[in-house]
Wavefront OBJ file of the C-alpha trace (Angstrom):
o trace
v -65.046 65.555 212.574
v -65.818 67.364 215.879
v -69.586 68.129 216.262
v -70.274 71.772 215.318
v -73.367 72.108 217.589
v -71.298 72.719 220.744
v -70.380 76.066 222.028
v -66.787 76.739 222.133
v -64.147 79.189 223.453
v -60.723 80.170 223.512
v -58.191 82.960 224.035
v -57.505 84.477 220.607
v -54.874 86.751 221.219
v -50.896 85.595 221.883
v -50.263 84.333 225.123
v -48.094 87.208 226.629
v -48.830 90.534 228.466
v -50.304 93.063 226.352
v -52.476 95.920 225.922
v -55.865 93.862 225.208
v -56.861 90.280 225.158
v -59.680 88.403 223.394
v -61.764 85.507 224.417
v -63.923 84.267 221.459
v -66.882 82.398 222.064
v -68.843 80.474 218.843
v -72.120 78.317 218.790
v -75.687 78.512 219.386
v -75.167 79.141 223.523
v -72.584 81.929 222.848
v -75.079 84.893 223.949
v -76.714 82.990 226.580
v -73.426 82.179 228.168
v -72.216 85.967 227.824
v -75.388 86.891 229.799
v -74.500 84.566 232.727
v -71.220 86.269 233.338
v -71.610 90.019 232.045
v -72.816 92.993 233.871
v -73.453 95.796 231.286
v -73.005 99.157 233.075
v -76.343 100.363 231.527
v -79.339 98.246 232.182
v -80.060 96.221 228.954
v -80.837 92.623 228.177
v -77.820 91.418 226.305
v -79.599 88.657 224.865
v -81.854 91.068 222.817
v -78.723 93.122 221.645
v -78.426 93.371 217.733
v -76.024 92.172 215.578
v -72.239 93.795 215.414
v -72.950 96.007 218.693
v -70.278 96.822 221.506
v -71.276 96.943 225.086
v -69.448 98.231 227.996
v -69.440 96.329 231.431
v -67.762 94.033 233.702
v -67.176 90.439 233.587
v -68.283 89.190 236.968
v -67.794 85.563 238.947
v -70.545 85.888 241.197
v -70.183 88.979 243.104
v -66.437 89.176 242.018
v -65.619 91.450 239.116
v -62.790 90.255 237.126
v -62.261 92.826 234.656
v -63.904 95.980 233.041
v -64.548 94.854 229.273
v -66.163 95.567 225.963
v -68.240 92.773 224.517
v -68.951 92.277 220.817
v -72.209 90.652 219.722
v -72.247 89.033 216.196
v -75.255 87.132 214.979
v -75.217 84.316 212.681
v -74.998 84.019 209.794
v -72.823 87.183 209.251
v -69.883 85.908 211.194
v -66.684 84.205 210.563
v -67.950 80.928 211.827
v -71.638 81.711 210.627
v -72.477 81.093 214.074
v -73.634 83.144 216.807
v -70.141 84.652 217.959
v -69.116 86.786 220.995
v -65.821 88.306 221.771
v -64.804 89.544 225.144
v -62.105 92.401 224.769
v -60.497 92.574 228.295
v -57.426 93.989 229.491
v -54.248 91.808 228.326
v -52.557 90.209 231.420
v -52.494 86.404 230.812
v -53.858 85.903 234.327
v -56.758 87.764 233.832
v -57.319 86.499 230.373
v -57.129 82.905 231.743
v -59.589 83.653 234.431
v -62.291 84.999 231.988
v -61.889 82.048 229.856
v -62.060 79.440 232.830
v -65.320 81.355 233.833
v -66.766 81.107 230.262
v -66.107 77.508 230.222
v -67.698 76.778 233.496
v -70.647 78.854 232.142
v -71.355 76.272 229.563
v -68.975 76.285 226.656
v -66.069 73.872 225.806
v -62.400 74.569 225.051
v -61.800 75.099 221.219
v -59.626 72.446 219.413
v -56.747 73.938 217.577
v -58.257 75.701 214.310
v -61.768 74.852 215.423
v -63.133 78.357 214.526
v -61.741 78.369 211.000
v -62.737 74.687 210.686
v -66.348 75.841 211.221
v -66.084 78.495 208.967
v -65.340 75.674 206.292
v -67.812 73.244 207.592
v -70.537 75.831 207.319
v -69.472 77.102 203.571
v -68.194 80.473 204.479
v -64.789 79.707 203.245
v -63.122 76.681 201.152
v -60.340 74.721 202.125
v -57.858 76.715 199.844
v -58.818 79.604 201.816
v -58.796 78.128 205.360
v -55.086 77.088 204.505
v -54.620 80.810 203.288
v -55.501 81.912 206.849
v -52.833 79.979 208.550
v -50.360 81.364 205.744
v -51.445 84.911 206.404
v -50.817 84.367 210.401
v -47.396 82.882 209.462
v -46.365 85.486 206.899
v -42.853 86.781 207.430
v -42.449 88.723 204.276
v -44.427 91.107 201.970
v -44.768 88.369 198.933
v -46.039 85.799 201.752
v -48.414 88.274 202.927
v -49.738 89.377 199.483
v -50.133 85.797 198.432
v -52.087 84.875 201.365
v -54.442 87.911 201.276
v -54.973 86.761 197.196
v -55.805 83.325 197.986
v -57.991 84.177 201.010
v -59.971 86.409 198.842
v -60.592 83.265 196.662
v -58.152 83.630 193.670
v -57.211 79.569 193.515
v -60.815 78.899 194.431
v -62.118 80.609 191.388
v -59.701 79.071 188.943
v -60.398 75.618 190.237
v -64.346 76.186 190.121
v -63.847 77.436 186.561
v -62.042 74.091 185.650
v -64.503 71.773 187.424
v -67.244 73.470 185.860
v -66.049 73.140 182.393
v -64.981 69.232 182.952
v -68.437 68.682 184.583
v -70.359 70.216 181.595
v -68.505 67.767 179.260
v -68.956 65.038 181.702
v -72.675 65.499 181.908
v -73.175 65.632 178.259
v -71.376 62.509 177.733
v -73.629 60.795 180.350
v -76.652 62.086 178.726
v -75.545 60.903 175.464
v -74.457 57.382 176.793
v -78.195 57.242 178.275
v -80.203 58.382 175.437
v -77.918 57.740 172.242
v -81.008 58.033 169.963
v -81.498 61.745 170.788
v -77.900 63.059 171.702
v -75.078 62.672 168.904
v -71.920 61.638 169.981
v -70.382 61.362 166.466
v -66.921 63.614 166.233
v -67.387 64.401 170.021
v -63.903 63.384 170.838
v -62.288 65.791 168.234
v -64.560 68.587 169.884
v -63.442 67.386 173.238
v -59.612 67.055 172.953
v -58.891 70.669 172.912
v -60.993 71.289 176.008
v -58.956 68.370 177.868
v -55.740 69.854 176.658
v -56.765 73.315 177.825
v -57.578 72.602 181.111
v -54.469 70.506 181.644
v -52.506 73.481 180.163
v -54.239 75.504 183.167
v -53.387 73.043 185.864
v -49.932 72.763 184.853
v -49.389 76.276 184.857
v -50.973 76.091 188.526
v -48.401 73.444 189.311
v -45.455 75.553 188.016
v -46.486 78.160 190.337
v -45.725 75.947 193.509
v -42.162 76.359 193.781
v -42.565 80.154 193.829
v -45.432 79.772 196.077
v -43.466 77.587 198.713
v -40.532 80.012 198.492
v -43.013 82.939 199.220
v -44.170 81.251 202.388
v -41.128 79.530 203.580
v -38.351 81.580 202.252
v -35.324 80.830 200.171
v -33.318 78.117 201.418
v -29.544 79.930 200.919
v -26.504 78.281 201.652
v -23.299 80.541 201.850
v -20.239 78.726 200.552
v -16.504 79.487 200.034
v -13.360 79.175 201.233
v -12.471 79.555 204.884
v -11.897 83.158 205.995
v -13.468 84.709 202.825
v -16.320 86.455 204.627
v -19.141 84.211 204.885
v -20.010 84.692 208.628
v -19.696 88.536 208.058
v -22.335 88.330 205.268
v -24.475 86.394 207.623
v -23.883 89.177 210.185
v -24.302 91.871 207.945
v -27.823 90.737 206.760
v -28.738 90.089 210.021
v -27.984 93.408 211.554
v -26.223 91.852 214.539
v -23.038 89.560 215.231
v -24.793 85.911 215.003
v -21.711 84.169 213.818
v -18.188 84.408 215.236
v -15.734 86.372 212.738
v -11.932 86.094 213.362
v -8.960 86.170 210.879
v -8.364 82.421 211.796
v -9.172 80.104 208.710
v -11.506 77.358 209.869
v -13.353 79.347 212.695
v -16.769 78.151 211.369
v -16.773 74.220 211.999
v -20.644 73.471 211.839
v -23.798 75.098 210.034
v -25.205 78.129 211.608
v -28.919 78.757 210.539
v -31.014 82.226 210.632
v -34.284 83.511 208.880
v -33.981 87.026 207.457
v -36.674 88.945 206.284
v -35.699 91.770 203.630
v -39.039 93.234 202.739
v -40.540 91.472 199.766
v -38.596 87.985 200.414
v -37.082 86.052 203.108
v -34.095 84.139 203.208
v -33.352 80.797 205.408
v -29.458 81.100 205.410
v -27.192 78.603 206.336
v -23.541 79.367 206.906
v -21.277 76.607 206.478
v -17.891 75.564 207.421
v -15.071 76.921 204.957
v -14.638 74.404 201.994
v -10.954 73.228 201.541
v -8.979 70.158 201.411
v -8.164 69.580 205.491
v -6.417 66.974 207.428
v -8.535 68.258 210.728
v -11.055 65.636 211.351
v -13.438 67.918 212.858
v -13.045 70.314 209.974
v -13.610 67.696 207.534
v -17.038 66.840 209.002
v -17.971 70.596 208.535
v -16.892 70.716 205.116
v -18.782 67.700 204.073
v -21.738 68.925 205.531
v -21.360 72.114 203.512
v -21.430 70.039 200.254
v -24.499 68.409 201.457
v -26.675 71.252 202.361
v -25.539 73.218 199.241
v -26.916 70.391 197.117
v -30.355 70.822 198.704
v -30.403 74.668 198.661
v -32.897 76.861 196.522
v -29.898 79.429 196.363
v -25.924 79.087 196.826
v -24.007 82.148 197.460
v -20.649 81.690 196.565
v -18.042 84.227 198.297
v -14.423 84.639 196.765
v -11.703 86.443 198.295
v -10.379 89.043 195.876
v -7.512 89.738 197.991
v -6.051 86.432 197.326
v -5.390 84.456 194.413
v -7.831 81.627 193.090
v -6.902 78.018 193.770
v -8.018 74.906 193.608
v -10.494 74.950 196.396
v -12.148 77.988 194.642
v -12.207 75.988 191.370
v -14.006 72.908 192.893
v -16.617 75.065 194.399
v -17.247 76.426 190.745
v -17.575 73.068 189.621
v -20.095 72.647 192.682
v -22.551 75.289 191.640
v -22.675 74.868 187.884
v -26.319 74.604 186.742
v -27.515 75.625 190.144
v -29.052 79.036 191.146
v -26.296 80.772 192.403
v -24.789 84.153 193.019
v -21.189 84.992 193.038
v -19.969 87.555 195.618
v -16.338 88.851 194.996
v -15.558 90.084 198.439
v -12.863 92.548 200.129
v -12.583 94.735 197.342
v -11.418 97.272 199.513
v -8.076 95.386 199.577
v -5.565 95.229 196.922
v -6.862 92.876 194.124
v -4.982 89.403 193.612
v -7.667 87.117 192.202
v -8.026 87.145 188.383
v -11.600 86.079 187.830
v -11.620 87.113 184.219
v -12.964 84.362 182.254
v -13.199 81.910 185.087
v -16.513 82.967 186.168
v -18.356 83.387 182.779
v -19.168 79.451 182.410
v -20.902 79.983 185.700
v -24.037 81.571 184.082
v -24.956 83.349 187.387
v -24.800 86.848 188.667
v -21.428 88.325 190.024
v -21.440 91.021 192.412
v -18.305 92.948 193.585
v -18.715 93.625 197.579
v -16.933 94.617 200.771
v -19.062 93.319 203.428
v -17.049 95.186 206.153
v -17.775 98.445 203.935
v -21.363 97.405 203.420
v -20.594 97.805 199.700
v -22.955 95.285 197.372
v -25.526 94.271 199.989
v -28.179 96.060 198.148
v -27.082 94.707 194.832
v -27.156 91.177 196.270
v -30.712 91.569 197.691
v -31.828 92.781 194.216
v -30.297 89.841 192.201
v -32.043 87.610 194.647
v -35.242 89.133 193.782
v -34.856 89.266 190.278
v -33.788 85.649 189.993
v -36.689 84.055 191.877
v -39.250 86.469 191.071
v -38.338 88.453 188.027
v -38.768 91.674 189.610
v -42.122 92.362 190.843
v -44.948 89.929 191.052
v -48.460 91.231 190.265
v -50.671 89.814 192.628
v -53.966 90.954 190.976
v -53.283 88.615 188.067
v -51.233 85.918 189.426
v -52.374 82.853 191.279
v -49.816 80.682 193.253
v -50.233 77.497 194.905
v -48.407 77.397 198.259
v -48.502 74.143 199.776
v -47.591 70.410 199.005
v -51.453 69.074 199.396
v -52.892 71.401 196.688
v -50.022 70.602 194.362
v -50.465 66.954 194.763
v -54.249 67.225 193.941
v -53.399 69.516 191.039
v -50.711 66.895 189.695
v -53.324 63.853 189.921
v -55.849 66.193 188.032
v -53.279 66.522 185.251
v -52.486 63.114 185.130
v -56.241 62.083 184.785
v -56.637 64.436 181.828
v -53.479 63.123 180.417
v -55.280 59.707 180.355
v -58.551 61.344 178.668
v -56.547 62.733 176.334
v -55.026 59.400 175.340
v -58.096 57.700 175.222
v -59.645 60.388 172.903
v -56.449 59.984 170.620
v -56.500 56.279 170.658
v -60.308 56.519 169.958
v -61.471 54.599 172.941
v -64.882 54.261 174.200
v -66.707 57.599 175.739
v -66.990 55.538 179.032
v -63.170 55.940 179.309
v -63.389 59.480 179.009
v -65.712 60.021 181.775
v -64.149 58.030 184.298
v -60.794 59.785 183.966
v -62.496 63.072 183.540
v -64.439 62.193 186.766
v -61.191 61.652 188.570
v -59.859 64.927 187.500
v -62.935 66.684 188.919
v -62.605 64.914 191.997
v -58.881 65.837 192.551
v -59.675 69.498 191.833
v -62.251 69.114 194.270
v -59.791 68.258 196.764
v -57.930 71.576 196.579
v -60.940 73.546 197.598
v -62.258 70.658 199.959
v -65.050 69.453 198.120
v -64.066 66.083 198.482
v -61.873 65.679 201.598
v -61.666 62.831 204.216
v -62.345 63.787 208.020
v -58.626 62.890 209.011
v -57.172 65.130 206.470
v -59.443 68.007 207.746
v -58.250 67.319 211.287
v -54.839 67.106 210.183
v -55.019 70.465 208.615
v -56.783 72.428 211.042
v -54.392 70.969 213.721
v -51.676 73.319 212.711
v -53.781 76.456 213.404
v -53.295 78.085 216.668
v -55.882 77.465 219.302
v -57.827 80.481 219.169
v -58.226 80.602 215.488
l 1 2 3 4 5 6 7 8 9 10 11 12 13 14 15 16 17 18 19 20 21 22 23 24 25 26 27 28 29 30 31 32 33 34 35 36 37 38 39 40 41 42 43 44 45 46 47 48 49 50 51 52 53 54 55 56 57 58 59 60 61 62 63 64 65 66 67 68 69 70 71 72 73 74 75 76 77 78 79 80 81 82 83 84 85 86 87 88 89 90 91 92 93 94 95 96 97 98 99 100 101 102 103 104 105 106 107 108 109 110 111 112 113 114 115 116 117 118 119 120 121 122 123 124 125 126 127 128 129 130 131 132 133 134 135 136 137 138 139 140 141 142 143 144 145 146 147 148 149 150 151 152 153 154 155 156 157 158 159 160 161 162 163 164 165 166 167 168 169 170 171 172 173 174 175 176 177 178 179 180 181 182 183 184 185 186 187 188 189 190 191 192 193 194 195 196 197 198 199 200 201 202 203 204 205 206 207 208 209 210 211 212 213 214 215 216 217 218 219 220 221 222 223 224 225 226 227 228 229 230 231 232 233 234 235 236 237 238 239 240 241 242 243 244 245 246 247 248 249 250 251 252 253 254 255 256 257 258 259 260 261 262 263 264 265 266 267 268 269 270 271 272 273 274 275 276 277 278 279 280 281 282 283 284 285 286 287 288 289 290 291 292 293 294 295 296 297 298 299 300 301 302 303 304 305 306 307 308 309 310 311 312 313 314 315 316 317 318 319 320 321 322 323 324 325 326 327 328 329 330 331 332 333 334 335 336 337 338 339 340 341 342 343 344 345 346 347 348 349 350 351 352 353 354 355 356 357 358 359 360 361 362 363 364 365 366 367 368 369 370 371 372 373 374 375 376 377 378 379 380 381 382 383 384 385 386 387 388 389 390 391 392 393 394 395 396 397 398 399 400 401 402 403 404 405 406 407 408 409 410 411 412 413 414 415 416 417 418 419 420 421 422 423 424 425 426 427 428 429 430 431 432 433 434 435 436 437 438 439 440 441 442 443 444 445 446 447 448 449 450 451 452 453 454 455 456 457 458 459
């Protein structure tokens, strides 16, 4: 890992013109560096300034004033990185921010690597790895659920559960090890029967966390939603209605959409990653057929399939084929064009699909709210209480939990087969270490580098 003894600096605000820009400095030399380039409007020694103080003055390069700024002094260990930290709040023009950063670097700091401020917070013990990953989730949050989940994890909800599980396992491991070292004074008779329910309960808790991973992924990344249906049933109109602007071409000509269109839509609590597909039908048109085949392919990989039916036309074999395709999948059927005279007889045909059926007129904006409500109910069972629920939001954490669960399964098998206590401790220790990977207690340097490289430069 990068040495944490060097003082680092980076721009911590977006690289676009704005009202305020922030240059952040962290490390042992942070305050001495700012002393070289900051001229306070009131005579004072900035190196003697107390923690959590704000100072008004100018950033100067020799005799040249670059900007009037506010300088925030924060002393270790009560800072984000647990190091001395200085933030320069300047005007938010890209040119002036870069000039100030260049001056800071010439004065003794080095450029921060992506995510290095948060990495230092992790390495210095201020946050664990699950909380560090919550930071990037918070920055990237695109809906209310993603935001609430990230804030909850940043507060330590995952950490607390993992530490409780590890503490329980470590207590039992320590007892077994002590008994093996001192069999004359520590009794092991019947210990397997006492240990088994503890192992099974720990595994149950881990499995419950694993089961939250799909919802956690969907909160963070959005629901992969594919719109399917015959040509000219209103698929592109639905996409446009949800977006609030005309993204897809809409005509009365069947087969207008030949390829997939992808857009991300935030609907308050939820995000939909919507894919509008070519109309599914039997066709001799080579290009259209490629689009139809792609529509079927992306539908198979979707979290949610939205099937549009045209109520103004009789159902045909193409509709029935799509119904067969979505059976057993998470799907919502929208019976569209209800503002026109009804020709489709859907009674009985949709009952076997086992999914919500909503009557809509997309051109009249009828049924859209019911559709959004149905999506929320389908994936989140209505409301989520983030005070009581913990969600696993990334594949790395899920993989570590799965490894811990498998280790505890082997432990339970050893107990039931009455194997030696040595087998118990080997697998329980594997579970303990796998759980430690979730919070960063046991993690390789290259994995840590990979995780923090996904952060922005100033975080």
